[in-house]
Each structure stands twice: as structure tokens, then as C-alpha cells.
PASEBA-1860 file (N, C-alpha, C; in nm, 3 decimals):
! residues 117
1> MKRDISYI> 3.169/-1.654/-5.249/3.078/-1.624/-5.139/2.953/-1.711/-5.153 ~ 2.918/-1.781/-5.047/2.803/-1.870/-5.049/2.674/-1.790/-5.041 ~ 2.581/-1.827/-5.126/2.448/-1.765/-5.127/2.345/-1.873/-5.100 ~ 2.242/-1.838/-5.026/2.134/-1.930/-4.995/2.052/-1.957/-5.121 ~ 2.008/-2.081/-5.139/1.932/-2.117/-5.258/1.801/-2.039/-5.266 ~ 1.737/-2.018/-5.152/1.610/-1.944/-5.154/1.631/-1.799/-5.198 ~ 1.745/-1.741/-5.163/1.776/-1.604/-5.205/1.798/-1.600/-5.356 ~ 1.872/-1.697/-5.408/1.895/-1.704/-5.553/1.762/-1.722/-5.625
9> EKIYCAVR> 1.676/-1.806/-5.568/1.545/-1.829/-5.628/1.461/-1.702/-5.632 ~ 1.459/-1.626/-5.522/1.382/-1.501/-5.518/1.429/-1.402/-5.623 ~ 1.560/-1.385/-5.632/1.615/-1.291/-5.729/1.584/-1.337/-5.871 ~ 1.606/-1.464/-5.900/1.583/-1.516/-6.035/1.436/-1.504/-6.075 ~ 1.347/-1.536/-5.983/1.204/-1.527/-6.012/1.162/-1.382/-6.035 ~ 1.223/-1.290/-5.962/1.191/-1.148/-5.982/1.239/-1.101/-6.119 ~ 1.356/-1.145/-6.159/1.411/-1.106/-6.289/1.328/-1.166/-6.401 ~ 1.290/-1.294/-6.388/1.214/-1.362/-6.493/1.064/-1.336/-6.486
17> GIEPESLH> 1.015/-1.286/-6.372/0.872/-1.259/-6.358/0.789/-1.384/-6.342 ~ 0.842/-1.483/-6.269/0.767/-1.606/-6.246/0.745/-1.623/-6.096 ~ 0.648/-1.706/-6.062/0.615/-1.732/-5.923/0.708/-1.839/-5.866 ~ 0.771/-1.814/-5.751/0.859/-1.914/-5.691/0.789/-2.046/-5.659 ~ 0.660/-2.040/-5.626/0.587/-2.162/-5.592/0.579/-2.257/-5.712 ~ 0.577/-2.203/-5.833/0.565/-2.288/-5.951/0.689/-2.375/-5.970 ~ 0.802/-2.333/-5.915/0.926/-2.410/-5.930/0.927/-2.535/-5.842 ~ 0.842/-2.538/-5.742/0.838/-2.650/-5.648/0.730/-2.752/-5.683
25> TRTRKRDT> 0.663/-2.733/-5.796/0.564/-2.830/-5.841/0.634/-2.937/-5.925 ~ 0.564/-3.044/-5.956/0.621/-3.154/-6.034/0.602/-3.133/-6.184 ~ 0.568/-3.014/-6.226/0.543/-2.987/-6.368/0.671/-3.003/-6.450 ~ 0.653/-3.036/-6.577/0.767/-3.049/-6.666/0.759/-2.947/-6.779 ~ 0.690/-2.835/-6.751/0.683/-2.728/-6.850/0.823/-2.671/-6.870 ~ 0.854/-2.638/-6.993/0.989/-2.596/-7.029/1.038/-2.477/-6.947 ~ 0.955/-2.372/-6.935/0.998/-2.253/-6.862/1.030/-2.283/-6.716 ~ 0.946/-2.365/-6.655/0.966/-2.400/-6.515/1.091/-2.486/-6.497
33> VEARQVIM> 1.107/-2.583/-6.584/1.223/-2.672/-6.574/1.352/-2.595/-6.597 ~ 1.353/-2.508/-6.700/1.471/-2.426/-6.726/1.507/-2.338/-6.607 ~ 1.406/-2.278/-6.547/1.430/-2.191/-6.432/1.490/-2.271/-6.316 ~ 1.435/-2.388/-6.289/1.491/-2.474/-6.183/1.635/-2.511/-6.213 ~ 1.662/-2.546/-6.339/1.797/-2.588/-6.376/1.897/-2.474/-6.360 ~ 1.858/-2.356/-6.402/1.949/-2.241/-6.392/1.972/-2.204/-6.246 ~ 1.867/-2.210/-6.165/1.883/-2.180/-6.022/1.975/-2.282/-5.957 ~ 1.960/-2.409/-5.994/2.048/-2.512/-5.939/2.192/-2.491/-5.983
41> KLAEDYGN> 2.212/-2.448/-6.107/2.347/-2.417/-6.157/2.406/-2.301/-6.078 ~ 2.330/-2.194/-6.061/2.379/-2.078/-5.986/2.405/-2.114/-5.840 ~ 2.319/-2.198/-5.784/2.337/-2.238/-5.644/2.469/-2.314/-5.629 ~ 2.500/-2.400/-5.724/2.627/-2.472/-5.716/2.745/-2.377/-5.735 ~ 2.731/-2.281/-5.826/2.837/-2.183/-5.849/2.863/-2.098/-5.726 ~ 2.761/-2.081/-5.642/2.775/-1.997/-5.523/2.785/-2.079/-5.395 ~ 2.843/-2.199/-5.404/2.884/-2.272/-5.285/2.790/-2.378/-5.233 ~ 2.679/-2.404/-5.297/2.588/-2.509/-5.253/2.618/-2.637/-5.331
49> SIGSSADY> 2.592/-2.750/-5.271/2.615/-2.876/-5.340/2.498/-2.908/-5.433 ~ 2.525/-2.996/-5.528/2.419/-3.039/-5.618/2.308/-3.108/-5.539 ~ 2.348/-3.189/-5.443/2.249/-3.260/-5.361/2.160/-3.167/-5.282 ~ 2.217/-3.062/-5.224/2.135/-2.970/-5.145/2.041/-2.889/-5.233 ~ 2.087/-2.851/-5.353/1.997/-2.777/-5.441/1.888/-2.868/-5.496 ~ 1.919/-2.995/-5.521/1.817/-3.090/-5.565/1.716/-3.114/-5.452 ~ 1.765/-3.127/-5.329/1.676/-3.144/-5.214/1.583/-3.025/-5.198 ~ 1.633/-2.905/-5.224/1.553/-2.784/-5.210/1.429/-2.790/-5.300
57> FNLDRTTG> 1.445/-2.849/-5.419/1.333/-2.861/-5.513/1.267/-2.999/-5.507 ~ 1.298/-3.078/-5.403/1.243/-3.213/-5.385/1.272/-3.303/-5.505 ~ 1.396/-3.298/-5.553/1.440/-3.379/-5.665/1.552/-3.472/-5.619 ~ 1.576/-3.574/-5.697/1.684/-3.668/-5.672/1.818/-3.602/-5.705 ~ 1.924/-3.649/-5.642/2.057/-3.593/-5.666/2.101/-3.613/-5.811 ~ 2.066/-3.728/-5.869/2.103/-3.752/-6.009/2.028/-3.658/-6.103 ~ 1.906/-3.619/-6.066/1.834/-3.519/-6.142/1.905/-3.385/-6.133 ~ 1.962/-3.356/-6.017/2.040/-3.233/-6.001/2.164/-3.232/-6.088
65> IHARKHAD> 2.229/-3.346/-6.098/2.347/-3.356/-6.185/2.307/-3.333/-6.330 ~ 2.198/-3.396/-6.372/2.148/-3.376/-6.509/2.110/-3.230/-6.531 ~ 2.047/-3.169/-6.432/2.007/-3.029/-6.445/2.128/-2.939/-6.464 ~ 2.234/-2.965/-6.390/2.357/-2.886/-6.404/2.415/-2.898/-6.545 ~ 2.423/-3.021/-6.596/2.476/-3.042/-6.731/2.388/-2.974/-6.836 ~ 2.257/-2.987/-6.819/2.165/-2.927/-6.915/2.172/-2.774/-6.909 ~ 2.182/-2.718/-6.789/2.192/-2.572/-6.775/2.323/-2.521/-6.837 ~ 2.432/-2.595/-6.820/2.558/-2.558/-6.884/2.543/-2.557/-7.035
73> NLTDTDKC> 2.477/-2.660/-7.088/2.456/-2.669/-7.232/2.367/-2.554/-7.281 ~ 2.262/-2.523/-7.207/2.172/-2.414/-7.246/2.243/-2.279/-7.247 ~ 2.323/-2.253/-7.145/2.392/-2.124/-7.140/2.500/-2.114/-7.247 ~ 2.551/-2.228/-7.293/2.649/-2.225/-7.402/2.583/-2.196/-7.536 ~ 2.459/-2.240/-7.554/2.394/-2.228/-7.685/2.292/-2.114/-7.694 ~ 2.230/-2.077/-7.584/2.124/-1.976/-7.585/2.179/-1.842/-7.535 ~ 2.193/-1.747/-7.627/2.253/-1.618/-7.593/2.168/-1.540/-7.491 ~ 2.037/-1.543/-7.506/1.949/-1.470/-7.414/1.959/-1.526/-7.272
81> LREEVDIM> 1.960/-1.657/-7.261/1.971/-1.720/-7.130/2.107/-1.691/-7.067 ~ 2.211/-1.691/-7.150/2.345/-1.659/-7.099/2.349/-1.517/-7.043 ~ 2.282/-1.423/-7.112/2.276/-1.285/-7.063/2.199/-1.277/-6.932 ~ 2.090/-1.353/-6.919/2.016/-1.356/-6.793/2.103/-1.408/-6.678 ~ 2.177/-1.514/-6.706/2.266/-1.571/-6.604/2.375/-1.470/-6.567 ~ 2.426/-1.398/-6.666/2.526/-1.295/-6.637/2.469/-1.183/-6.550 ~ 2.344/-1.145/-6.577/2.277/-1.044/-6.494/2.262/-1.096/-6.351 ~ 2.222/-1.224/-6.340/2.207/-1.283/-6.207/2.340/-1.285/-6.133
89> RFILDSED> 2.447/-1.321/-6.202/2.579/-1.323/-6.137/2.620/-1.183/-6.095 ~ 2.590/-1.084/-6.178/2.622/-0.946/-6.143/2.549/-0.906/-6.016 ~ 2.419/-0.937/-6.009/2.340/-0.903/-5.891/2.392/-0.976/-5.768 ~ 2.420/-1.105/-5.782/2.464/-1.184/-5.668/2.606/-1.148/-5.624 ~ 2.691/-1.108/-5.720/2.829/-1.072/-5.686/2.839/-0.934/-5.623 ~ 2.747/-0.848/-5.656/2.758/-0.710/-5.607/2.636/-0.672/-5.525 ~ 2.611/-0.749/-5.421/2.491/-0.728/-5.339/2.488/-0.589/-5.278 ~ 2.600/-0.542/-5.225/2.602/-0.409/-5.164/2.578/-0.300/-5.268
97> TYRSWLYG> 2.641/-0.315/-5.383/2.619/-0.219/-5.491/2.475/-0.225/-5.537 ~ 2.421/-0.346/-5.545/2.283/-0.366/-5.586/2.186/-0.300/-5.489 ~ 2.212/-0.317/-5.360/2.124/-0.255/-5.261/2.125/-0.103/-5.273 ~ 2.242/-0.046/-5.289/2.248/0.100/-5.301/2.183/0.145/-5.431 ~ 2.198/0.065/-5.539/2.134/0.100/-5.665/1.984/0.090/-5.652 ~ 1.937/-0.016/-5.585/1.794/-0.039/-5.571/1.728/0.070/-5.488 ~ 1.789/0.104/-5.375/1.726/0.200/-5.286/1.764/0.344/-5.318 ~ 1.859/0.363/-5.409/1.898/0.498/-5.447/1.793/0.567/-5.531
105> NKTRKIYF> 1.717/0.491/-5.605/1.614/0.546/-5.691/1.487/0.464/-5.672 ~ 1.383/0.526/-5.622/1.260/0.454/-5.587/1.193/0.389/-5.709 ~ 1.212/0.447/-5.828/1.146/0.390/-5.947/1.207/0.255/-5.983 ~ 1.329/0.228/-5.945/1.390/0.099/-5.976/1.328/-0.013/-5.895 ~ 1.261/0.019/-5.786/1.198/-0.084/-5.704/1.087/-0.156/-5.780 ~ 1.027/-0.090/-5.877/0.917/-0.150/-5.952/0.965/-0.279/-6.020 ~ 1.086/-0.277/-6.075/1.137/-0.392/-6.147/1.163/-0.511/-6.055 ~ 1.211/-0.484/-5.934/1.243/-0.591/-5.841/1.149/-0.592/-5.720
113> KAVEI> 1.023/-0.562/-5.744/0.930/-0.548/-5.632/0.908/-0.677/-5.554 ~ 0.932/-0.792/-5.615/0.907/-0.918/-5.547/1.024/-0.961/-5.458 ~ 1.136/-0.893/-5.469/1.255/-0.933/-5.395/1.257/-0.866/-5.260 ~ 1.271/-0.946/-5.156/1.287/-0.892/-5.021/1.432/-0.907/-4.982 ~ 1.494/-0.796/-4.955/1.635/-0.800/-4.918/1.650/-0.769/-4.771
END
């Protein structure tokens, strides 16, 4: 199922607690770069091309290819990041279940308060 890159970005930023605007800057800070790379990886996994995800972040297509390879390497070696990606896939794969879970208990909204569904 194809997911919009902006939707993946909103969910990922809410889970990681970072500002989406920071991902569109030209900074090379590790946290920001990793977040961009993982979002681009997830975007490709959910039906978007590498070129379109690179364009979304105002990057070159070859940078998108490098980001995909680097994100694959990171998820293979970093257990915490792999778990985050698994959580993201769970949320993205089960949107209807997620919505019912989110709105079923008002206290759960605190964790995902930045996400507009």
C-alpha cells in the first residue's frame, strides 16, 4: 500500500520527537541525517521512488540512493533503530487498527500529539 512521504514524515517525527522542519534544512547533524535516511527508506518500501523521496527533501537522486544504502546498513547493525523502523512499519501497516487504538484511549494521544490523521 502506497503511503505519502509527508505522512511517513509526520509519524516518524512524532515517534522520534523531532521537528519536521529540521529535516528540510541543509544540516548534516547525525540525528537529522539519520531521520531523513530512514524516512526515505520507508518511503521507498511503501511505494515511492527514490527520486521522489529525494525531491521531497530537496536532495539529488544519487543522494537518495546513498541514503537508502546507508539506512539499510544502519538497520542491520543498530538494534534500537531497527526496532524504531519495525514500530513505524507496524503503524503504517495497520492504520485502521492504529486509529482505533489511538482514539480508543484519550491518554494515548499524548504520545502521538503531533500526528494529524
